[in-house]
N, C-alpha and C positions, 0 to 999 in steps of 0.2 A: 503493501500498499505506499501511495505516495501523498505528501502534505497537500494539499490544495487551499485558494486560497480562501474556498467558504469552510474546510475543516479549521483553518487557523481561526479564521472569526469567530466560529462556534468555539474555540479552547478560550479565547480570549475573554467571550461572552458570558462565559463559565462560572467565573470569577465575581461575578452579581447576581443576585438572589432576582433580580428580573430575568436575566437570561436562562437561568433554572426553570422558572417557570416557564418562559415562552417555549422552549425546548424539551423540555421533559428529562434533562439530564443534569448529572454531575461530573464533578472532577473526583478523581480518589485517586493523592501521589503520595510514592513511596511503597518500598520493597515491604513492608508488615500490614500497609494497608488495604495493597492492590492484592495481597497473597490471600489477605482475607476476601475479599470480594472476590477473586478467583476461584477460593473455594468454597466458599457459600452461596452466591449467584452467579455463575460463569454466565447462564444466559442472558442476564442485566448487562454485561459487557458489550459496548458499540466497537470502541479500537482502542487500542492502545499503543503508546508513542513511549519510546525507549532511546536511549543512546546505546552504543556498543556495550559499554559497561553494565547501564540496568538492566538489558533484557538477558546477558550472563548472568544476573545476580537471582532473577526470576523464573529462570528456565523454562517450565513449561507456559506459555502464553496462550490463552482462550481467543479465539478469533482476529479480526486482522491487529496485523500489526507494522508501524510505521516506524523503521531505523531513521533518527535525526542525529546529528552532529551534538557537542557539547553548547555550543553557541548556538544553535537553533532553541534545544530544548532550554537553554535560561530563558527563554522570549517568555516560554507559557509554564515555566516553576513557579510557584510560590514561596519556596523554600532557598535561603542562600546556601547552604550548602546540598544541595536535591543528590538522591540517590539515580537520578537517574532514568525513572519510569512513573509514566503517569495513566490512568485508564480514565476514557469517557463512558459513564456508565447510565442506564436508562434508572430514574426515581425510583424506587421500587411503590409499586401503589399498596396505600394504607389497607389493613384489612376489612373485609365487609360487615356490616352487623349480623350476618347468619355465620360468622366466624367468632364463636368465643374465645377468651384468653382461655389457655390450659394453668398458667401458673396460681399458686396457694393465696398471693394475693399479689396487689398491681401498685409499681411505683406510677406516679405522677410526679411533671413539675409544670409549674404552675407561673406562666412568664418570665423561664431564667432565660437571662439574655447574653450571656458569657459562653462562647463558641469552646472554650479550654474546658470548663465546669461541666457544659453538655458532653461533651468529649469523652470527658473523664468519668464520666456515671456512666456512662455507654457501656464504657471497659469494664466497669465494676461490676452492671449489672450481669453483664456476661460471664463475669467470671465467676459468680453465686450459680450459675445454673438455670438465674430465669429469662423469659423471653421477652415482655411485655415491656413497653416505655410510654406511658399516657403526657401527652405535654399539651399545653394551653396557647392559645392565641399571642401574641407577644414574647414568646421565646424563641429562641436563636433559629436558624435555617438548619435542621439535623443535616442536611446536604450539603453547606458550604462548605469550602476546603478546609477552612480552619477547624470547624468541628470532626470532619472526615479525618482530617490527619490526628489531631487529639484524640478521637476516640480509637485511631489504626483500622479503622472500617470495620468497628464492631458493630454499627448499624445494620450492616447488611446482614447480621447475623439475628436481628429482633424483628420484632413485630412493633412499630412505631404508629401510633396514633392520635390523632390531633382533633381538637376541641376550640371552639369557640370561647367557651370560658368554665371555672370549675363548675357549674351548676349545670351545663349541659352533658361534663363527664362525670359528675354524679351520677345523672339519670341515666347514662348506657351504662356504666358501673354496675347501677342495681339491677337493670334488664340483665346485664348476665350473673345477676349470682351476687354481685360483691356490696354489699346495701351499708358498709360502714366504710365512712370516710374519717382518716386522721390528720387534720393539720399539724407540721412540724411546727414548734415555736420556741426561738430560742429561752424563753424567761417564765414559760408557765406551763401547764397541763400534766397530763399521770407521767411519773419516770418511762424512756421506753425501753429499759429493763426490767422492768418486772409492771409492763401493760400485758396483761395475760391472752386480750383477744388482737393484740396490734397486727398479726400477721394471719387472721382467721379469716376469711374472705373479706379481704378491708381493701381501701385504697389509702395507702401513703404517699403525702404530697409535700414536695420541697417547693420549698419560695424563691421568689426570686433574691437576687442578691441583695439588692437596696434597700427595697421595701418588705421583705418576707411575702406569706403566702395571703393569697386574697380571703376575704371575709366567707365565709359559708354557713348560712344557718341552718342550726343543729349539728354539725359535724364536732367532733369531739376534738381535743387538744394534748398531743402528747412533744414530751420534750428531752433534748438530752441532758442531764443533770451537769454540770460545770463547778466542779469546789473553787475555782479559781475566779468565777464569778465574772467571768468574762461577757462582752456585750453578745457574742455570736462566733457561730465559724463557719467556712467557708461553706457554700451550697455543695460542693463534689465531698468536701472529709464528710459535711452531715450525712449526705446519702449513704457515702461509705459506712458510715457509723450503724445505720440501721440495717442495711443492709447484709451485713455481716455477724449482728445482732441475729438477724434470722437463720442463718449459718449456724451459728450458734447454738441456737436452739433444735437443728433439725440435726445437727450434730452429736449434741451433748450426750452421755449416755443416760438412760433411764436408771432412775433412784437404785440403788443399790447393784447396777450393773455395770460393765466395762465396757466403755467405747472399742471397737474392734479397730 
């Protein structure tokens, strides 16, 4: 495959949210991120652009491949020290209302605007074996180049669902059989390490970096105890605490038993 003027224009446009929406595509750059894409969703790959160095690092590359010089690759790369490989992929379609989640609880992000935090949460969620990530309008584009690089392509292994607001998210969750919503709060609420129903067919919501989670009538509040009386944790740090509290509970030995 050879780069054309049209192809180069597409590559540049995918750096913007408008360009991604218009084309239905996104960029996935780097050896680990593209490797995750190739492994989990090879059918989404439109084509790959790589240097000789990048192609050698990847090995098997699905679909069409365009080999370019290091200088030409630098025109499309968003990183200072690139690994010489990027793929153009179709943005995965969201699961339909007839596809219920299979996770024991749902993690949701409310207006989370930092792509680094979003990507880190995707990676952490993936590491726990969970598959669903829900988010509200005002959150970062999950398929923006920064979010994909931060997640190392983990979003391609997850089911992402977007909602207008928390109320719409709660309504859909309830229809799927997740009736309880827990809003994370840095200052008030039930201790997350003692809340018995926290992961029982529930939704745990992580709020925006600056403003926290939106108000939602009837929702429970849950907090991470901080003996140091600090103001708050980074959103990705908070999500990690909740996700691995879930892991701790499912891997902890039963009373009197031994964890194998």
